[in-house]
C-alpha positions, 0 to 999 in steps of 0.5 A: 257344193262343187266347184267347177272353172268353166272355159268357152267362148263366151263372146254373145255367140248362140252356139257357145251360149247354148253349150254353157246355158246347158251344162248349167241346167243339167248340172245344177248341184255344181257351181261354174265359174267362168271368166270373162272380159265383159260381164255383157257377154254373158247376161242373158245366163246371169239367172242361173244360180249355179254361174259364177262370172270372175271378170279378166282375161280368158287367155293362156297368161290368165290362166298359166296364173291361177292356183289349180287347186282352186277348183275342182275340176276344169272343163273346157266346151266349145267347137273350134277351140284348137285353132292355131294362133287363136284368140282366146284358150289356145296351146301355148306352152303355159297352157301345156303347163297349166295342165300338167300340173292338174294331172299331177294333182289329180285335178280332172281336165276335160274338153266337150263337143270340140273339133280339131284345127285348122293348124299349120305348124307340126309344132303345133300339133305335137303340143296338141297330142301332149296336151291330150295324152294327160286331160283326162278326157276329151271328146270331139264333135267329128271324126276327122279330129277324131281320127288325127288322135285315136291313139290316145287312150282319153280321146273320145267322139260323139256328135255335136253336145247341142243335139241333146238341147230342148228347142221348142216345136213351134208350127211353123209360119207358112211361106217364112224362109229364114237365112243365117247370115255372116261377115266374109270381111273378117275372114281371110280365105273367103273375104274376096267373095264379100261383094258376090256374096251380098249380090247373092242374098239379095236375089234369093231375097228378092226372088223369094219376095216375088214368090210370097214368102216372109223373109227373116234374116238371123245373125249368131253373134254380133262380135262376130260382125253378123249385124253388119251383114244384116243392116246392109241388107236391111238397107236394100229393103228398107220398109219392107214388112216382107224382110224381118231381122232378128238379133241374138241378143243374149236371149237364147229362147227368145231368139230359137222361138223365132227360129223354130217357125221357119219353114225354110231355112239357109244354114251358113253357121255351124249350130244352124245346121243342128238346130234346124235338124231338131226344128224338122226344117227344110234346109240348105248349107252353105258352106265355109269350112271343113269342119261343117262338110265334117259333121255332114258327112259323119251323120249322114245327112244327105243335105244339099251344099253351096261352098262358100268359094263358089257362091255366084250372085245368079245362084238361086236356091229355089225350095225344091232344092232344100231337103228335111233330115229323117226324124228316126236319124235325128232321134239315134243322133241325139242319143249318141251325143249324150256321150258329149259329157260323159266325163262328169258321169265317169267320174262318179266312179272313179273320183270323190269330187262328183260324188255328189252327181250319184247323189243328185242323179 
């Protein structure tokens, strides 16, 4: 059995956990090793026998210390993994040195389903170009990132990997609306409107309660303090059976079982948009970054958007403003998204390390 060292944002974040789960299920003949600081971050995925957890810091420093010969390949999967000043694996000189060591020994190092930025300095951008030019394969999930580096031969584009997630198609709960919440207090560019956002949510929840709807509040990531905002909102609607909280605790199937039953969804998370497309839900998008705008524009989803910096407590999102994405369009996107992990398939022919995959398929 082959050994792959897998790097990801392992912080019990729904979108990234879905990425990990998809790889574990799609490639059961490969052992994926992950280094995390706290084992509880992956407790919902430990049931997969091909996931091997190594306790430790997931930093450039620790990667640099590794013996690159220990694994047959290195795979980094995640969305916003190229933010200058990021807190997990990033692009320091030590990170670059490790990728270069892999290249010199013909050990594959690839990136799956990522976007680039934001970045502030030319130095970081140039280091990124150096990195991408020597890695085995990199597939961006947005055209903005792809266009920045498209002159590099091994740079590709395909829609987000999660478009191929097999989500349950449950019957919708009549007169239900879900709201994904995020904590603006931890986002330096948006924390000044945190109170306005709070009032906005309260007013919209009250609006739908008066219309006879049941409101579900969704937290995608406790580590990013989604639950703090949820708890503040629940205090406003204490003992109201028409307002329910749904927290992601690492159990993907349980969370999505409820999520998929929503008739309407206000999406404030990147992967909420993708999941709602797959669930055939009526959507309204709240955008906190260009990565959300980019995916909507790239895929021509034609969804209504309210940018967070324009949030006004008096703004009511009436149900007439929601849109559902055409099913044929989603099917086409899903087909293109299959190219995200094409790295594995390519290496079947070009690298003996992945010969086992040809047997599996």
